[in-house]
N, C-alpha and C positions, 0 to 999 in steps of 0.2 A: 503494499499499500504505500502511496506517494506522499512525500511531505506536501502539506498545502503550499500552493503558489502565493505570492503578493499579488495586488492587483495589477501592477505595472507589468506582471509577467504573464498574465492571461490573454487570450484571443480576442482582440476587440470587437470581431465581428458577433461574438456571442454574449458581448454586455449590451446594456440598454444604452441608447443615444439619449442623453439629458438635453441636448441642442435645442430640441423644440421648445423646451422652456426658456432656456436663456444660452447663448451662443456660446458663454464663459462665464467664468467666475466674477470676473470685471463687470460684466453686464448685469450679473446678480445684484452686485453692491451698488450698482448704479440705480437699479430699480427699488433697491431698498432705500436709498438718499432720497429718491423722487417720491416714494411713498409716504415718507415722515411728514413732508409740509402739506400733501393733500389731506392727510388725517388731521393735522392742525387747522387746516382751512375748514375744514367740513365741521369741527368742534366749536371753531369761532363763529360759524354760520348759523348753526342751529342749536347749541346748548344754552338750555333756559328758554326755548322759544317755540317747543313743540305744545304750543297751545290750541291749535286748530287742525281740522283734518287736511286743508290743503297744504299746509306747511309741512306736517307729519307725512303726506304722501310723498311730497317732492324730497323730504329728507331722507325717506327710505328707498327712494330711487338712487340717490346718491351714494346711500351705505353700500346697496346693492353692487354698484361700479366698484368701490372701495373693497370689498369681499372679494370680487372678481380678479382685482388687480393684486390682492395679497397671496391668492390661492397659487399661484407658479413661485413664488418666493419661498413658501413654506413646503411644496412640494420639491421644489429643487434642492434646498437643504437636508430636508429628510431622504430623500433618495440617494443622495451623495453619502451621508452618513451610513445608511443601510448597505450601501457597496462596501463600505471599510471604516469600521469604527474606529480603526487606528490611525486614521489619515488625519494629520494637524490640519490640514486646510477643510476637509470636511467638518471637523470640529468648530473650525472659525465660523463656517457658514450656518453652522448649526445655533451657534450663539447668536449670531446676528439675525437669523430669523426670528429665533425666541425672543430676543429684545424688542425687534420691531411688533413681535405678535402681542406681547405684553403691552405694549405703548399704544397700539391699534386698540385692544380690548380695554383700557383703562380709559382712553379718551371718547371712546364711544359708547360707553357704558350708562351713559346719562339717556340713550336712545329709548332702552325698554323701559326705565324708571320714568321717565317722562310721557311716553305713552301710555303706560299703566294708571298714571295719574289722571289722564282724561276720562271724562264719562264714555260708558258703554256705547252710547249712542255717537259719539264722535269716532270710536274706532268702527262702528258699522258704517259710517260714511267713508272712512277709508276703503273698505272693502268694496263700497258700491262704486268708488272713482276709480279704484285701480284693482280688478278683480285677481289680478296675479298676485295680490298680497293676502288673499283670503286666508290661506294656510297659515302664513306667517303671523297674521292678527289672531287667529284661532288658537295656535299655539301660545301666544302671548297671553291670550286670556287663560288658558290652563295654568300657567307659570303665577297668575297674579297672586293666589293666595301663599305663596312661597317667597315673593319678592320682597326683599330688605330695602331699608332706607338707602336712597340714592348715593350718598356719601359712602354707605357701607358697601354696595355694589362697585363703586369705584375702586376702593382700596381692596376688595377681593380681586379684582381684575388685575388691579396694579401686581398681585402676588402670584397671577397665574404661572410666570417662569418657575418659581420657588415651590408652587404646588404640584408642578410637573417634575421636580427633582428627583422623588424616589424611582420613578420609571429611569430616568434617565441614570441613576446612580446604579440601579438593578443591571442596565445593559454594558455599563461599564465593567462591573464586577465580571458579569458571564462571559462577556467578550473580548475583554481586555486582561484581566487580571489573571483568570483562572488559566493555567498552562496544564493541560491534561499529560504531558510527556509521552511515554511509549507505556505498553504493556507487552506481555510475552503469552503467546499462545502456539500450539504446535513447534515449540522450539525455535519460533521466530520474534523478534522485537517490532512491534507494529505501531506506528504513531497514531495518537488518539487526540481528537477534538470534539467539539460539539458537532460540527458539519458530518465528521466521518461516522460519529457514533449513531447520530440520527438517521444519517442518509443511507447507511450501509451496515454497520457493525450490529446495531441491535436487533435487526432481524437476520442476521447472517446464518447461513445454513448449516455451518459447521459449529456444533455445540460448544466445543472447549473456546472457540473464537468470541462466539456471541456471549458466554458466561462471563470469560476472563475481562471481557472489554465492559460488560455491565459493572463487574466489581471494580476495575479500574475505575470507571467513570464514577461510580457511586462513592468510592473513597476520595476522591479527588473534590466532588460536592461538597462531602461532608465536612472538610476543612473550612468551607465558607458559609456553612449554615447560619452561624449567628449573625453575620453581618447581613446575609439574604433575608434573614428572619426581621432584623432589625430594621432593614429599608422598607421591607412590607409593612411593618407594623407603622412606621410612618405615614405610609399612604393610606391605612385604614383609619389611622386618627384624623386625616384630613377629611376622610369621608364621611366619618360620625360625627365629626365637628360641623361639616356643611350640613348634613341632614338633620342635626340639632338646630342649628341657625335659622333654616328655613322652614323647621317646623313639621317636619315629617315625623311619622309614628316611629319609624326605623330606616337603616341604612338601605334595606331591599326596597321598602317604598320609594324612598329617593332615587335608587339607582332604576326601578322600574317605570317611574313617571316619564323619563324621556323614551322609554321604548313603548309607550302606550300601550302596555298590557297590564293587566292585574296580577294579583298574588295567585289566582287560581291557576291559570295558565303557567306560571312559573313552578309551582310545586307540583302540579299534574305531570310535567315533563320529566322532573326529576323522580318522582315516586313511582311513577308506573316503570320507567325503565329500570329503576333499581329493583324492583319486585318481579316484573313481567319478563324482562328482556334478560335477565342473569341466568335464567335455566337453559336457554338457547346457547349462550355464550359459554357456558360450562361444557356444554355438549361439543361445541365447536372445539373448546381446547383439550377435550378428551381425544378428540378425532387428530389433533396435532399430535397428541402424545402418542398416539397408536402408529399413526403414518410413519413418524420419525422414530420409533422404537425407543422412547425414552422411559426410563426407570420411574423417574418423578417430573411432573411438569411443575416447571417453577415459572414465578412472575417473569423472569427474563426470557423466557422462551415464548411468550403470548405473541409477540411481535414477528414470529418467524414465518415464511410462507408454506401453505399445506404443500405444494408442489414447486420449488425452487427451479428443479430442471425443466419444467415446461415453461417458465416465464422467459419470453424472447428478449434478447439485448436490442436497444433500439437506439438509432442515431438521431440528433436532434432535427436533421433534415428529413428522415424519416416518419419522424413523429407527425409531422405536418398530415400526411395523406390520411392518418388515423383520425386525427382530429377533425378534418374536413369531411370525412366519411361518418362520423359520428355525429356531427353536429349539422350535418347538411340538411336534418330535418328542419331547422332553424331559420333556413331561407338565404338568400343571395346576399341581402345587405348585412346579416350575421356573419356571413363567410367571409364577405370582404373584410370587414373588421379583423377575424381571424387571421386572414392572409397578409394585412397590413402589419399585425404584430409581428410577423416574422420577419417580414420584408424591410419592415422600417425601425427595427431594431427597439422594440417596445418591450422585449423581455431580456431579463438578467439570468443567463445559465448557467455562467462560470462558478467554479469552486475559488475562493481565495481566503486568504487570512483576514480576520476582521467583519467579515460578511455577516448579515444578519441571519441568522438561523431559520428554518421554516419556510414558508413561502407566503407570498401576499400579493395583492394587486391594490395599487393607487390609482384612482381615477379623477385627475384634477379636473375641474369645472373648467372648459373653456380651451382644453387642450385634448389629450387622448390616454388612454389607461397606460400605466407601466408595470409589468410584472417581475417580481422576484422568486427565482427558483433555484435549487442546486441540482443539475443534471448529473442523474448517477448512471445512466445509460440502461437503465431497466424500465421494462415496461410499465411498471409502477407510476414512474413519472409521468407517462401519458395520463393518467388519473389525475394526478396531482396538476398538470398544466391544463387539463379540461375543467378543473374545478376554478382555476384563477381565472380562465377565460369567461367562466360563467359570471364571476364578479365583473370583469370587464363591458362584457355584453349588456349586464344590467345596466352599468352607469353609462357605458357608451350610449344606450336607448334614452335614459332618464335625462341625462345631461343635455340632449338635443331637444328634448321635449318640453323640461321644465325650467323654472328660473333656478338660480344659484340657491335661492332659498327652500326651495322644494323638491330638488333633486334628490337628496338623500333620504332613504326609507329606514324606518324603525331597526334597530339592531337586532331586533326578534325575528326580523325578516329577512335580512342581510344574506344571510348562508344559504336561501332556498335556491336562487339562482345557480349557485355554484355546485351545490350537492345535486341539482338537477342536470346539471352537465355530466357529472360522474355517472349519473343513471343512463343518460343517453350512451355515452362511451360503454358501459357494460352491457347493454341492449345490443348496440350494433356488434360487438365481438362474439357475442353468444348467438345471433342470428348469422353469422358468417363463419362458423366453425362447427364441423363434426366429430372432431377429435376429442374422445373422452378427456383426456389428460388436460387438453388445453381449455377445454369447457369446464373442468374441476378447478383450473389456475384463475378462470375469469370470476367465476362463482365464489370462490375463496378470495379473489382480490375485492370483489363487491364488499363481502362480509370484513375482510381484515383492513382494507383502506377505507372503504366509503361507510360502511356502517361501523365498525371497530372505531376507528378514527373519531367518527362525529357522534355516535351514540354510546361509546365506552370511554376513549380517553377523555373526550372533551366532558361527557356527561359526569365521570366521576370527579373531574374538576370541579365541577358546578356542584355535585354534591357535597364536597369538600369545602367548598367555597362559602355554602350556605351555613354550614357548621362553625366555620370562621366568623361569619356575620353575627351569629347568633352570641358569640362570646364580646364581639364588637359593640353589639346593643346592650350587652349588660356592663358595659364600660370595663371590659376586661383587655389587658395587654396579652398579645400572643408572642410567646417566645419559641425558638426552635423546636423546642421538646413539645411544646404545645401542638405545633404545626405538624411535627412528625406522627405525632399520635393519632390527631385527626384524620392524616392522610391515611394511615394504617388502618384504621378503624374502617372507612369508606372502602377501601381496597378489600380488606376481608369480608365485608359486608356483601360485596357484589359476588365475589369468586368462592367465597365459603371455604369448604375442606379440599375442595378439587384441585386448587392451586396452592402449590408452597409460596409462602408471601415472603421472599428473602431479604434478608437485612440491608438495606439499601432502597428497597421499593417505596418506602415513606418519604425519601427525599425527591420524589418525583415532583412534589408541589415547586422545588427550586428551577424547574426547567421552564415554565411556563410564563409568559409574558401578559397572558390574558386577564391575570387577577389584578393588573393595573388598569383595566379597559373598563371596569364597571361589570355588570353581570353577563358577561360575553359568553362564556363557556357553554352556558345551558343551550344558547340559541343556535348552536351547530346542530343538536339533535331536532330542535324546533324546526329549523329550516329544512331539515332532511325528511321531517315527517311530512312537510308540505310537497317537497320535491318527489317523495314516492308516491303520493298521490297522483302527483301531476304527470310523473313519467308514463304512470300505465293508463292516464288517459291519452296521452300522445300515442303509445303503443296500440290501444283500441279503436281511438277516433281519427287519428292522424291531423291534417290541417286546420279542422275547427280547434283543436285543443291547442295547437301551436299558436294560431291567431290568438286565441284567449291570454297564452303565456306573455306573448309580445306586447299586448296591451298592459298586463300586469307590470313588465319590465320598466315599460314607456312611463307608468304612471309616478314611478318615483316615490315621494314621500307625501304625496298628495293625499293618500289614504293611510288609514292604521292597518296594523299587521293584520286585524281581523277582516276587514275590507278587502285587503289585497287577497288574501286567500280565498274569500268568497268570490271574487273575480275570477279564481281558477278553479271554481266549484268546489272549493275545500271549506269545512267548517270546522274551524278550531276552536270553537267557543266549546266543543264536546269532545270526549275522549276516542271518538271513533277513528280518525284519521291517524292516531298515535296508536291506538290498538291494531289498525291494519298494517300499519309499519312492522311492529313487534311480530305480527303472526305472519309477514312477509319474510323477515330474517329468520323465522323458524322453519318457514318453507325451503329456505335457500340452504340451512344446515341439514333438512332431510334430502335434498337433492345432493349435496355433498357426501354423505354418509353412502348413498346408492350408487353415486358414480365410483367411489374408492372401493365399494363391494366388488363392482363389474371390474374395476382396473385390476384389482388384487387376484380376481379369479382367472 
C-alpha cells in the first residue's frame, strides 16, 4: 500500500477546478475586499429603517444579492481547505472567509429583528408585493417566538466564528495532528491513515489485515479521545445555551425546528430501526461469518464485502458509463449535468494528505456543484459517486428554479435524492446481469453500502446522539468515558450477542463530523426511506414517477419534508414507508441467503 501523496503530487485532471468560482486566490481576496463595503453600505442604508413593507421588500432584494455575492467566497475557501487541511494558503483563505462571514452576519442581523418587529399585516404585504419572498417571510414568522432582542442577535452573530471553533478544532485534530503511522499484517508493514482505513482497510477481505488495521486505528484514536471529547463538549454547550436562550424546551426541539419536522418523526426513525431492522442485519452478519468461514464475527468484520472477488475494479473513466446508464431514466437534462461533472472537473477524485475524509457535494448557488470523493478503483465507489451526484442533481435543479432564499430543502429531506440514485444504480446492475455471484455482490452492496451506511452506521450515530442530548438537557457535561459508554451501549443493543463488540468499537464516535451539524445522522435513514418508496415507483410506473421526482427536486425548500414526500406520493406522517423499507431489507437478506445456497451447491 502506497504512502499518501501530497496535493502537489496528484494528477490535476482528477482534481476539481475551482476557477469557476475564482480564477485565483488573488481574485478571491479582491472579492472579499469588495464585499465588505457593500455590506457596510447596506447596513447604513437600511438599519433602523425597516418600518414599512416597501422599504423592507427593497432591503430583502438587496440582501438576496449580497447572499449571492458571498456564496462563492465561502465555497471557494471551504473547498480549498477540504482539498488539503494542511495547506497554509487554504487555511488563510478559510480565515478570511470566516471573518467576512462573521462581519456579514453581524452587520445584517438587524434585518430579521426589524422585520419581526413589524405587524404581521406588514409582513403579509411584503408577500403580496414580492411573492418570491413568501417562504422567507413564513420561515421568519416561525422564528418569531424564539427571536431575541436585536442587540443580543447582533452579538451572537458577531461570535459566529467562535461558535464554529469546535468543528474547526475537531478537523485539525483529526486531519492534521493524528499520525497513524504503520501497522503490521501478514509480515508486512503497512501505512495507515484515515483515508486508507475508511477507503479500503476497514472492509479488507484479508482478516488479519482488517483486524490489525482496526486495532492500530483504534489504539491511535484512543490517544486523542479526551481532546476530542472536550471539543465536542464545547459544541454541545453552545447548542444547549442557544436552545435555552431562545426558549426551546430541549436541544432536540431547537435542532428540529429548522428541519421543519416534529419529534414524532425523529423518534420513530430511530426506534423502529433499532428494534425492527436489527434482526435482519444480524442475519446478514451471520451470513458474512458463514461465507468467510470466521470462527467469531467481530465488530471490525461488519464492513467486509460478502463476495469481494465478484466486485469489479473500475477506473474513473469507466465509471461514467455505469453512471449514465443507471441514471439515464432521469432524462437528458440530468445526464447533461452528470457529463459536465466529468468533463468540466466538478469532481475531486484523488487521494492526498490532508484531504477531507468521506465524500460530499457542495452546490453553491449561481455556480455548479462540486463533489469530493476518494477513488479506490472499486465498484463500490460508483455507488458513492451516484449518491453525491444525487445531491448535485437536487440542487442543480433547485438552484435554477428557486431564489437563493428558497433553494435549500430541510435537512430531513436532503439525503433522499442522493440515496435515490444509489437505488437506481442497484436496480440497473441487477437488471443487466444473470451471474449469481455478481447479483449476490450487487444485493450485498445494496445492503452493505446503501442500507448499512444509511440505516445502520448513521442510524447508530443518531441513537447515540439522542442519548448524548438527554445528558445535555440535564445540564451534564460529557467526558470521553461517558461518550465511550453511550456508544458501546447503542452498538450492543443493535447487534446483541451475535457480534463480538471489540475494544475500540466504542471510539467510533470520534470519527464522524456529523455531530457538529445538528441532528444530521438520522436524516440519512429518513431520506433512504423516501428514496426506497420512490425507486419502487420508478421501477413500476416509469416516466410518470420520474416526472414527479423531478418536480420534487425543483421545489427546493419551498415545501416542508412532509409536503415534499407527499409530492412523491410517500406519506412519512405514518410508519408505513419506514416499515416497508425495513421489510425490503429483510427481503434482500432472504435473496442473499438463497443465492449463497445456490452458489455453494
